PLY file of the C-alpha trace (Angstrom):
ply
format ascii 1.0
element vertex 60
property float x
property float y
property float z
element edge 59
property int vertex1
property int vertex2
end_header
6.32 -9.71 -4.20
3.08 -10.55 -5.94
0.66 -8.62 -8.07
-3.00 -9.21 -8.67
-5.29 -7.91 -11.35
-8.51 -6.42 -10.03
-11.26 -4.95 -12.16
-12.90 -1.76 -10.97
-15.97 -1.12 -13.08
-16.28 2.45 -14.39
-13.81 3.80 -11.83
-16.28 3.48 -8.95
-14.92 5.95 -6.39
-16.04 3.87 -3.41
-14.26 0.78 -4.78
-11.06 2.73 -5.35
-11.18 4.16 -1.84
-11.70 0.63 -0.43
-8.62 -0.58 -2.33
-6.55 2.33 -0.99
-7.82 1.67 2.53
-6.92 -2.00 2.13
-3.38 -1.07 1.01
-2.98 1.14 4.10
-4.35 -1.49 6.50
-1.65 -2.56 8.95
1.09 -0.55 7.25
3.55 0.73 9.88
6.50 1.87 7.75
6.32 2.31 4.01
4.34 3.97 1.25
1.23 3.57 -0.86
1.64 4.85 -4.41
-1.37 5.58 -6.61
-0.76 5.69 -10.36
-3.19 7.69 -12.50
-3.35 7.53 -16.30
-5.70 9.73 -18.33
-7.53 10.76 -15.17
-8.17 7.19 -14.00
-6.52 5.19 -11.22
-4.69 2.33 -12.93
-2.48 1.01 -10.14
-2.17 1.02 -6.37
1.20 -0.13 -5.07
2.11 -0.87 -1.46
5.74 -0.74 -0.38
6.38 -1.95 3.14
9.56 -1.62 5.12
10.50 -3.77 8.05
12.88 -2.06 10.44
15.09 -4.25 12.52
16.82 -2.97 15.60
19.98 -4.41 17.04
19.55 -5.79 20.58
20.42 -3.19 23.16
23.47 -3.96 25.30
22.74 -4.57 28.94
24.32 -2.08 31.26
25.15 -3.12 34.74
0 1
1 2
2 3
3 4
4 5
5 6
6 7
7 8
8 9
9 10
10 11
11 12
12 13
13 14
14 15
15 16
16 17
17 18
18 19
19 20
20 21
21 22
22 23
23 24
24 25
25 26
26 27
27 28
28 29
29 30
30 31
31 32
32 33
33 34
34 35
35 36
36 37
37 38
38 39
39 40
40 41
41 42
42 43
43 44
44 45
45 46
46 47
47 48
48 49
49 50
50 51
51 52
52 53
53 54
54 55
55 56
56 57
57 58
58 59
């Protein structure tokens, strides 16, 4: 897992919404967690799960 530091000047609402949208992009199973400190978004975390299914047995 990797983290990157991104600067959002003056808590620009449009920029924050773009970051949240980006975190949700392509997410099928998982969660997006938004951390707020003193009324400001300080972290957006994406947790993705990959579900594997066992091959189905052939009936015949």
